[in-house]
C-alpha positions, -999 to +999 in steps of 0.1 A: -005-004-003+031+018+005+041+014-025+003+031-043+011+059-019+041+069-030+031+071-064-003+089-060+017+115-049+046+118-069+019+117-095+000+151-086+031+167-096+040+169-134+000+173-141+000+203-117+033+215-136+014+212-169-011+230-158+009+258-141+030+261-179-001+262-197-009+296-176+024+308-181+015+300-219-017+322-220+001+351-198+027+351-221+005+361-247-017+385-229+017+401-221+024+403-257-011+415-265-014+444-240-007+476-249+018+477-224+020+503-191+019+497-152-007+469-152+013+440-173+042+446-146+020+422-124+010+399-146+042+391-157+056+387-120+028+360-112+038+343-148+076+339-143+065+327-104+039+301-120+063+292-140+096+286-116+065+270-098+056+246-125+091+239-137+098+228-101+068+212-097+075+190-128+117+185-119+104+168-084+077+149-096+105+134-123+130+130-096+103+111-074+095+082-105+129+080-109+135+073-074+107+052-062+112+032-104+147+021-086+137+015-051+111-012-066+144-024-084 
């Protein structure tokens, strides 16, 4: 049961990271199409935060998958 629980814990990370990366793509398209000004800075900062979080979650999920696979062998 513990192996299944660990696998479920590691499976949500790549899914959430992909969702965050899609949010970043939407943010980038909004920033490019907007007129600019002071309103764009907070949007671009949130986009960068989502990008960094998405990459971190994806890398952590891949690392957990690799460790789980090695522990099974």
